[in-house]
N, C-alpha and C positions, 0 to 999 in steps of 0.2 A: 340677567338670565338669558341666555343666546338662543340666536335665531332658531325655528324648527328646520327640522330638516323634512325631505321630499315624502320619506315615508312616516313622518308623524304627523305633518298634515293628512294624509291620507287614511291615518288613522282616527284622528278626529271627525272626519268627513262622513267616517262610517257611524260612531258612536255619541255624537255631538247633540242627538237627535231629543229633547226631553222626552219623547213621545215613545221611544224604545227602552227595551232593558236588557243589558249586555253584561258579555264574560271577555275579557282582553287577559291572554296570555302569552305574556312576550317574553323574551330572553334576556336575561341580566345584563345590565351594562348599556342599555340600549333607550335608557333614557324614558322609564317610565316613571318617576317623579315629575320630570318636564311636562309629560301628560296630561296628568290628574290634576295639576298646579293652571296648566292652560284651561283644564276643563272644570275648574272650579271660577278661573277667574269667567268664563262665558257665564254662567250661572250666578252669578255674585250681584243681587239686583235686591234691595228691600220688600218687594215684591216675592221674590221667593225664599223659600227657607230650606238649603242643603244639607244634610248630616252626613258627616264625614266620621264613621266609625272604623274599629278594630285597627286603629292605628296606635304602633307607640307614641311614647308623650315625647322621644326625640323626635319620633316623625313628623308630629303635630306642631312641634317647636320648628322643624323646619321649614314646611310647607307652608307656616302662615308666614316668616321670612322672607320666603321666596315669593309671598303673593304681595308680599310689602314688597320688594323688588318691583313686581309689574304693576305696579300701582293699585292692587288689592288694600288701601289703606282705614278706610272711612266705611264702615269699622274693621274689615278685614275679614281675618280668620279667628272667630273666639271661641276659646276653649272652655266646656263646662264639665269643672269636676266635684271631688267630694267637698271642696272649698269654695263654690261655690255662690252655696248660700242656700235659703229655704227653697219648698216647692213655687211659692210664688214668683222670689225671686229669676225663676229658672224659666216660669209661663211667661214673666215679660217681656224674657228674652228670646224663647220660641217664637211671641207673636212679632216680633220686632222685623222676624225674616233676616236672611241672609246668610254666613256660611258659618255654621257651628260643629264643632270636632265634639264631642259628645263618649263618654265610657262604655260599655257595656251594659253594667250594670245598673246605673242611674237611667241609660234612656230605657231599658225593659220596665223600671218603677216608674216611671214616667208616661210610659205608652199604656201600663196598667191603670194609673190612677186619673188618666185623662189628665194629664198636666201637660200634656202637648197637644194640641190640637193637630190629630192624627190625618184629617181631611184636609191640610194647609200643607200637609209639607210637600214640598213638591220632589223633593227627587234623596234618594239615599247612596253615598259613594262607601266603597264595603275594600277595605284596604284587605291583603293577605286573605284570598280566596281559597286558597290550596291547605287553609288548616280548618274550613267548613265541613262540618258532618253533621248528622244527627243530633248531638248531644253537644251541638256547640253552642254559645249566644246569640249567635248571629241568626241560627235557622229561628229561633226563639221571636226577634226583631222582626224577621221576614214575616210569620205566620202573625204577629200582631199588624204590621203594615197593611198586607194585603187585605185583612179582614175590614178595611173599614177605609181604604185607599186603593184602587186599582188603575186610576190613571197616573199615579207619580210612579217615577225610573226608579230603577235599580240597577246598580251599572258597578260591578265587580271589577280588580284586579288582581293580580297575578306575576311573577316573576320568577316562580320555582315551581318549573313543570316536571322535574324529580320528583316532588311530594305527593303528584295528581296521577302516579302510574300506579301505585299499589293496593289491590283489592280488585274486586268485578265492579266494572265498569264506572269506573271512579269518576269522568268526565261528566255522566249524566247522574250519579249520585249528588255530584255538587250545584248542578244545573234545577235538580230535584230539589234541594235545601233552600237553594236560593230563587226559586218559581221561576227561572228563567228558560229562553228557549234558542236564543242567536250567542255564537262563542264566538270571538276572534283570535285564529293564533297566527303570531308571526311571532317567527325562530330566525335566527341568525341566518341562514339558510333561504331564508324566501326570498323570491326574488329582485321585489323591490327593493329589501333591503340591502341587500347584496351589491345592486346598483349602485344606489346610492353613497355606501361606506366605502366605496372599491374607486369611486370616482376620483376623490382625492385621499392621497394614501402617505400615512408615514412615513418617514426614516427608520427602519427598524435594524440595528444592529444586534443580533443574536452570539451569547458568548454561552458555551460550553464548557464549564470551569472543569476540569478532573478533579478528585477527591483524591487527597492524600494514601500512602499508603495504611497507615492504621485507620484511615474511616472505611478506606477500601474492607480492611476486613473487620471494623466494627459493621459495618453497612450488608456486607454478606454474612455475616454468624446472625445476624440480627431478622434478615430476611427466612434463611434457614429456620430459625425457631418457629418466625411465623408460619413456614409449612411444614411445622412438626407438629404445632399446636393445633392448625387446621383439622389434618391429616388425623390427628387424635378425637378430633369434635366430630368429626366424619363416622370414623368409628364405634362411637359412643351411642348407647341406647336411645337414645331420644329422637323423634321426628324432628327432622330440620329439610327443609329446602335448602336441597344441597347446591344447584344451582348457584345461589347466592353467597356458598362458601368459597368463595376465590379471592386470592392473592390480592386484585386490584380491587375488589369491592373492601377488604379489610386495612386499606390505607386511609379508608373515610371513616369520621366520627360520627358516622348513621349506621354503620355497620354491627354499633354494640346495642345499638336501640333494634335493630332487625331480629339479631338475632335472641335478644331479653326477650323481644314481643313473643315470640316462636315460641319462649320456654316459661312465658308468664304461667300459660294456665297450668304446667305440668309443673313447676320450679318443686315445691312440695317434694314432689317424686323424684326430683334430679338427684344425684349423689354429687357429694363433696366435689368427685374429682372435674365434673363436668364442669360445676360452678365455676371452678377454680380454673378450667382450659377458658372460660369466657371472659373473667378477667384478668389472665394472660394475654387476652390478644388486645386487649386495651391497654397494659401496660405496655407493650412489644409496638403497638403504634404508637406509643406516646415517645418513646425510646429512640426508635427509629428518626420521627421527627425532630425530636432533641438534639439527634448526632449532627443536625443541619443548621441548627438556630443556634446553639447553645455556644458560649467559648468554651474550653478543653477542661480549664477545673470544674467550671458549673456542671459540665456533662460529667464527670467523673465524681463529682458530688452528689450528684442523682444515683447511680450504680451502687453508688458504696448504702445510699438510704435502702435501695433494693434490698442489699444484700443483711442489711441490718433490720428488715422488717421480716423477710423472710426467716432469720436465725432466733428473732424474738417469738415468731409467731408458732414455730413449731419448738420451739421449747417451751410454749405455753399450753399448746395443743397436746404433745406429747406423741404425736402419732403423723408422721407423712401423707394422711386422706388428702390433704387439705393446702400439701405443699406443691408450689411452682414445679410443674414438671422440666421449662424450659431451662431451668438452672440447674438443674445437674447434669444438662448437656455439655458436651466439648465446647460448644459454640458459646455457652454464653458464659464459660470460663476465658475464651476468646476475647469478649466485650469486656468484660473486667478486666483484663490484664492488657487489650491495646488501649482502653481508655485511661486508663494510670499510667500507659507508659507516652501517652500525650505529655501528659504533666511533669512527670520528673522520672529517673529510674535511679534507682538505690544502687549506692555504692558502700565499702569498708570505707570506715573511716581512717582505719590505720593506714591505708594508702601513701596520705599525705599529699595529695597533689595536689598544683592548686588550677581552682576552674576560673577559668577566665569567665567571668559573672556578665556584667554588663559596664557599657557606659555611659552607666546613669549617672552625669554631675547633680541633679538633686537630690536623689537620693544619698549618693559620697556627703554631698555639703552638708543634708541632715545627720547622718552619724558623725563626723566632724565634729559640728554647731555641737551634737549632746558630751563629747567626750572633753570638747573644750578647746580643739582644735581650728585654726582657722581653714578656711576652705579653700585658700590658696596653697597649701600644704601641698594634696590629690595633683594640683595644677604643678608645681614645680618638680613634681616625682614623673612626672609622664613628659617632659620636656626632652625631645627629638627622638618621642616613638611614635612610627606608627600611627598603633593602635592604644587605645589606653586599657592596661590590665591593672588589677588590687589585686590584694585579698580580700578572703570572703567577707560581709557582713556578719553582723553577727547573731540578725534575726533567722538565718537559713542554716538549717542543722548539717551536720558533718555528712551528715548518710545521703543528703538529697545532693543529686546533679538535675540542674533546673532543665527540662525540654522546652516545655512551654509552646507546643505548635500551637500556628495559628492558623483559621480557616483560611481556605483558600482565596473565597471570595470576597475578603479584607482586601490583601495586596490588588486584589482583580479592579472593586471600586475606586479605590485609590490611586489608579491607573487611568480609568474610566474620568474621573473627575480633572484629573491631571489636563488628558485632553482635552474636555470639555474646557476648561480656564484655555488652553494654547487657540482653540477655536474661535473662546468670545473675544479673543485681543484681537485674532486675525479679523472677526468681522469686525471690531470696532477702528481699527485701524482702518478697513476699507471704507466704513461710512465716514469718516472723517475726513480722507482723501476726496470724497466724491461724496459729496453735501447733498443729502437725500430728506425726501420727507422723514420723517419716524416712524419705525420700521416696526408692525406689531408685537406685541408680546415683550417678555421680559427674559433676563438673562438670568433670571432665578434657577438654579438646580434644585429639581425636585426628585429627593429619591423616596421611594417606595417600599416597604417591608411590610410582614404578615402581622406583629404585631408590634404593640407599643414598647416591650421587653427586649424586641430586637433594634427597636428607632432607640432605646438608651446604648446599646450595645455598640452600634455603628458611634453614636455621638461620643462616647467615649474613644472610640480608637481615634475617630479622625481629630480631637480636640488634640491628642498625646501621640499623634507619627510621627516617629523620628524617620526622614528619609536618608537620615545618612546610613542607615543600615542597611544591609542587602535584602533584597524580594524575598518575604517571607517571616523576616523581623521588624516591619514596622512599627507593629503595635508590641513591642517590647516592654516599654517601659507602661503600660495597662497590664500587659499579664505577669509582670514582678508585682504591682501593687494587688493585683489578686490572689497572687502564690503566698505572698505577707499577710493575708488577710486569710487566707485557707488554714495554713500554718495555724496562726494564733487559734481558729476557731477547733483547731483537729487537737492540739494542744487542752485546749478546756474541754475539748469534751472528752479526753482521754482520762483526765484530770476527775472532771463528775462521775464518771463509772466505776472511779477507784473508789471515790466517796461513797458512792450509793453501795458498792461492794461490802468497804469496809464497815459502813452504817447498818447492812441488812445482818453482815454476820455477826454482831456485838450486839442486833437489837436495838441497836437507839433509834430517836424518832425526829430526830431534829436532821438527819442525813440527805432529807430530800428537801430539806429547804435551805441548807449551804450549798446543796448541790444547783440547784435553782439561783442562788446567790452568784457564784462562780458562773454560774452561764451569763449574766446579768453583767459580769465587770464587777461587783462588790469587792471581790479578793484584791487584797495590797500587795499581795506578793510579788508583784511583776512589776514592782515600779520602776524601774531600768525601760523594761518595754511599754511602756506608759508615757516616758517621758522621749522615749523615742517616734512612739506613734503622734505626739503634740510636736513635736521637730516636723516629723515629715507632713502633719496637718497643713504645718503651715508654709512650708516650701509648696504645697500643693495651693494655697490659696494666693501664693507669691506668683504663681505660675499661670495660675486661671486670671489672675490681674493683666499679665502679662498678653496674655494670648486674649485675651477681651481686648485690651489697647490694640494689638497688630491689625494693622488695618493693608491688605494690596491693592497700591493703586498704579492701574494701567497706562498706559501709552503716557505718561510724565513722572515728574518727579516728584516727592514725597509734600503734601503742603506742611507747612511750620503752622502750626497752632499756639495759643497760647497754656500753660499748665491746667488751668481753670478748662479752659475749653476742651482738652484731650480728658483729663478724669471724667468731665461729663459724657462724652460720649462714649467713653467706654463702659457705664455704666448706665445709661438711660439713653443714647445718642441712638440713631437707626441705620441700620448696614443700607447699604444701595443695593441694588438688584445684583451687580454683578459680582458681589463678594457673601454673596449669601445662599448656602445648601440647605433646601429643606428636607427635613427628614420626618415621610409620617407614615400610618401607621393602612393598611387599607380599610375604607369601609361601607357604607353603603352608597345609597344615589350622593350623600353628599358631596361624595369628591368628584361630581359632575361640576356643581355649583363652586369647589376649591379648582380646580382646572380652568374656570371662566373668570374667576377674579383676578388668578395670578397671573394666569398666561403663561407658563412656561414652554419654552423653545429646548429645552433639554429634561429628558426626565427619565430615570436610574430604575427600571424594576429587579429590586435586591432579589428577589423571588415572583414565581409565575402565579400571577395571577387573571384567569378568562375574562371574568368581570370587569379589570382592568384594563385590559388589552381593548375590549368595546370602548369602554370610556373613552380611551385616547382615539378612538377611531371616530367618535361622535364631535370629540372636539375638536381634529382635526378638520372635520369636513364641515362643522358650525363657524370655522375659521380658514377661509381656504386660503390667504392671503398669508396666512402665518407659517416658515418654516419649525416642522418639528421632529425632533429627531430620540429616537427611543431606545436606550439600551436594556436589553432583556437581556438578563442571568439565569442559568440553571445549571446544576449540577449534574455533568452526563451520566446518565446509566443510575440516575439513581434512584428513589421512591419517589423524590420531588419531581422530578420528570417524568416519571409513570402515574402520579396521580394525578400531576396536569393534564396529561392525554387520556388520564381514564376520567377527568370530570368532563373532557370536551363529549366523549362517546356516550356518555350517561345523558348528559341533556339531548343528545342528539338524537338518543333514541326514546327518550322520553317524547321528543316533540315528534318523530314518527310514530309510537302509537296512539299519540293524541288526536293526531289529523288521520290515522286509521280509524280509531272510534266516533270522531265526530263526522267519519265518510258513509260507518256502519248502523249508528247508534238510533233508536229507537226515544222520540224526543216526550218528552214528560208530558204528564197530563195533569193539568193544575187543577186543585181540586176547589170548587165549587163551595164559599164558604157558607153559604145561605142554607144551601142542604146538606152539611153537616150540622148545622147550627138545631135546622128542623130535626134530620136524627136524632139528638141530642133533647130535644123536646119527647120525643117519642119515647126515649128510653126511661126517662123519668113518669110516665105513667106505672101507678100501681096496681094491680089486680088483687089488693088484700084489703081493701076498704069496699064495706057494706055486702060481705057474702059474694064478691068477686066483682061488683059493680067498677068500672071502669073511671076511672079520677084523672082528670090533667093536672098534673103538677106544675104550674106557671113558674115557681123559681128554679133558675140553672142550677143546675148540679154545680159546687162553690169549694173552696178550699183557702182558709186562710194561711197562708206563707209568713214564714216570720222575714224581715227585710236581708238577713243574713246569711239566709238559707240560697239567695240567687248565686251565692260563688257558684253552685254544684247545677248539675245537669235537670236535677228532678222536679224543678217548677217546668224548663222546659218539657220535657215528655209530659205531667200532669197539665199543661195546655196542650197540647199535641192528641191527648187522647179524650179531649173536650170536656175537661174540666176549668171552671172558670177561676183563676188564680187570683185573690187578693192579696197584695203586700200590708206586709202593717209591723210594727214593732211590736214583738209578742214579749211578755215578761216570763210567763211558763208555757216553753215546749215550741217547738218548731213548725209542726204541722197541725191544724185544728181541724180534724174531718167532719166531725160532730158533733152539737153541745156536748155529747159524754165523752168523745175521743179524742185525746191528746196523742201528739205523735214526736219524742222526741228521737232525729236522727242521731246515726254516727256511723262514720267513716271505722275502718278498721284500726288507722292510726292516731282517730281522735278518741276512740272508744280508751284506748291504750293510756291517753294523756288523760282520759276525763278519769278514771280509776285510778290513777296514781296520783294526780291533782286533786283528789276527791268531790270534785266537782257534778260529777254523776249521780253521786249521792243527794246532795243538794238538789238537784233538778228532779229527780225521780220525788221524792220527798214534796216537792212544790205540784208536782202534777198528782200527788198519789189527795193531797188535799183541794185540790179544784177540781178534779175532774173525776168523773164515774170510774170510766175506763184508762186509768191511763197507759202506754205504748212506749214499750224500747226499741225502735229499729234497729239494728244493724246491718246494715249494706256493705257489701261485697264489691268489688271492682270486676265489671263486666267479662276484660279479659286479663283477670287473674283467677287464680284457685280458689273453690266456693268450700275453703278448710280454714281452719286456725294456725294448722300448721306455718301458714308463712308469716305469722305474727312473730313470729323469732327472727325475721330480716328487717323489723318495726321498732322492735327492740331500744337501736342505739337512736335513736328518733325521741323518743317518750322522755321527759323529763320526771325525776324522781322528787320528793317531797323533801329526802333527806339530802343534803349536801355533800356530806359525807359519810358514804356507809359503812357502816361495822365492818372490821376487818373480820373474816374467818378464823377461828381459832382454832387449834385443836390440838388433845390432850394425850392423841395416842392410842385411845381405848379404840378397838376395832369396833366396839358396839355401838360407839357414837357415831352421828350421821349431821353433816355440814346441815345449815341451816339454807334452805332458800326458797326464794321468793313464791309466793302462790300463783299459778295458772291464771291464766285467764278464764277457763272454765270456771274456775273453784272462787274465784271472784263474782262471775255474773251468778252460782249457787248461792253465793252469799248475800248479793243484793235482791234475788226473789227470796230469800228467807224473812230479808229485811221488810219490805215491800208484800205482800199475798196477793196486791189486787193488781201487781203489776204484770203486764203482756209485754212477752218478748216476738218479734218476727225477726224472721233471719230471709234477705231477699240475695238474690247470686247478682243481680244487676240492678241498674235506677230503674232498666224497662220493667221488670217483675214487680218491684217498687211500686208503678204505675197502677200497675194492675191488678196488685195488692189493696193500693187504695179504693179503687173504683168500685172492689168485691164488698170492701169495707163499710162504702157509702150507700148500696142498696140499698131501697125502701126504710132511708132512716131519714131523720129532719135533716134538715142545713143550719150549715152554724151563724151565729150574727158576730159580725167582725166587730161591732161597738164592744159588746159584752166581752169577746176575746182579749180586745185589748185591757181591758178593765181589769180584768181577772190578774191579778196579784199585782196590781197596778199601783198599789198602796207602798209595797217595799222599793219598786221604781218610778221616781216622778219621772223621767224621763221617756217612760213608757206609751206605748202610740202614737210616735209622733209619726207624723207622715198620713193617719189617715184622718182624711176633715180638716186638715190645717189650718183651712179658712174661719171653719164654724169656732176652733174652738182656740185662736185668738182670739174672736170677738168673743166669746167667753168669760177668758181672761180680763179682758178689759173688764167684766160686770164687776160692781161691788159686791163683796161678801162671797165670792167666787176663787180660789187662789190656785197655785199650781198644785197642792196636795189634796184639792175635793174637783177640781175641773172633770177625772174621768167619771168622780162618781156623777155628776150632774148628766154627763153625756149617756151612763146608762140609763139614768132614768128617763130620760125627754128623746123624744123622736129627733128634732130640730128645736133652733132659736125660735120658732116660731109656736111650739108648745109651751118651750119656760116663759114667753111673754104671753099667752094667752091665761096662763095660770093664776089662781089666785091667789090670797096670801098665806092662806093655810098651806094652800100647795107647795108652794116657795118654801114656807117653814118646816115643809116635812122634808123638805128633801136638804137644805140648807142648816138647817136651824131657826133658832128664835133670832136673834138680833142678824147674824146676816141674812137669813130670807127675809125680814124689813128692809134691810139696806137695798137687797135686789130687787125689789119689788117697788119698792118707793122709785130709786133711777129708771125700771121701765117702765111707770105709768104716770109719772109726776114731772119726769123730767130732772135736767143737770139744777137746774133752778130748785125744785123742791128737796132735791137731795142733800141742797146745803143750805136748807130752811131747817 
């Protein structure tokens, strides 16, 4: 772990005090994980119980490893997951103190069941505070925590300021849900951060690479299509925030979410053309991004898939209402034609011209090997020639002339790596002439890009690069392989289409199977091509072995090793740092640790990234004696550059809005939980007793909730409405409101899948058997339409019981109607006919559900958790797990009590003491004659008496 910078120390001095609770908002890339790990190290002690919540599994693993590097190893950060064990194991873990990372659902259940000693919690560390809302589980945890612990701290962290700028007073809402009153904001332009990072700067070389002519045409055409689509969306008759509908915002993936969130409440009223416009914006954004990262053949294949998808959709729908409008423009034609020109051009076969293909010795050797000729024949035919020429290979169709335009950044990257290699040789020669101490850092060249797919592409290019060809054709070998693979798949696809068409016209059923077998390569008609493929693969393996064994030695002659040692080093040996080029994708705060471990002197940013630029700044300031050179590559006047600059502006504007809101914000008032509890008790006073005599009901209003329901937000809202939430594993129903009312909650997607699988019928049947008032709750999302018309968008996610649905048969009779599946309304009508006592509740949101539950519980008896767990437990032996687990485990150890009757015993006695104090007749009345006698003798005569 690298040292802390001055602004890191200042932040820790502000927030480390265990007596305060804070919210820290930090710019991305400035070392948020470093601050959190240092804070956890400060609190690491067996006398402290500090919980880390709302972190992903990857973050928990990385934080645990970094704490181990910092010295927190015994026991370090322990993770409580679903495989940790029983509640007793978790309770022992909590009582041991230390640093514990726990999932939200497990923590909520442990807090409700008092498995964790709330008063012993020293504090809670909350990650990703930008996600906190009234419906989030962290809000539920905060309320449970503050009910019994007002002295412990709660510290929240976030590095996503853009997510805290939507809505009315977003910062105040987060502070209210977390019950915080102090917030610290540290943007990149903070004076202390600015002074620290600008004190030691890395050597940055910026490259603005121009696009090729074809790429410029495609880029301009896609941008034109995006502008046209945005203009059509503004002219639509839907109410949208027009300020957010601009081109820079459309470059980000969050744009689709913003537009869809505004349209969700009226999505069922939006016409198909508007829905198509929203979908097209996402397609165009991906298309303009793929232009700059995909190779030409891959981009052309994606364009082909768009055309095929649009053609098949229009042919099936029969109307152009949902057709992509941008594909009908001239700009779309430019995109598809230019994408094809980047790969190849069509020529007339009768011209008979000989095309100078490529000086690829490996490919020609594979062809000659397949034809039975020695590979030296090609070398003899090319003697005396300045450039190798030859006939066209057999796999290249005569009507295609390969162009195979390469991405401009590929050649630029190769030149940068060559420059780095020269610089490393110069530095090594300087050091050898003047012996000094080992300079910090390594000569590993770090190349950073946006995705793992780009990493794979760059690795292929660098491993097969041919420097003998002119600039712009150094990746010719790789592109020829990709072209050959594309031609093979294109032939297969056309053959599959022909087979499908002939099968459909003749009415054969095996056409699809034949086509699938052809796609998998099961056809044996192309043995020659398969032999050529095997020969090419053999040559590829030989060339890979040669490339793996090739070593660059600087400052001396090659070292002669034995054959065994050379083979061993080729496959298992380690490359020295000067020979290593590491290609990685951008990640989260893990990149800080990677930079600190590798300590590279040369970093190449193949694509711009605002976060990684700051990570390099922090890395340079943490290692002031290390010379760091950064090569920053970007396409000039492209969406890549515009998106990079727009991202910086978005973050700056977000911080400015947060600073302004903090300056004029009214601090939230934290509600006193004791006052809330007294109000809840007053609400339980019943005026229906003895002619208006007021009697105080001492039993708090409670709801029994199934364990699986804690995935939803409803238990949190029920607790916020001053209802006591009791978690249990229920066999029948999801919520038990009263001894007579059982509720089965269904969201829209769950309702559709439950109808299709038949699970809902079984659930309603169990509720009708065991409860007087069974209730089916159909809950809609708050930000979506309160209508069944939106179910049409959910049908694709539902699983049908029939794997192969019957095909529609038409006899030509105009009076005959095709069979259509019943609608959701008809299924609900059939359900109510089957279960007359079933009641259906329609809820527009979880908030409305909480109000409905409170109304249903008025002046009614409170449910019994033991009886609710035992209801239907005969069919489910695992039911009731988690409710007084220690007493249940003790009962199972008694003779005569088994897994099958333990729930029955728990429903008949209040506690274990009552069972021990019962006489023989009472125990036999519960367990039966022989089991009751065995249990009674064990309890009253001891183990020795039982054996006698």
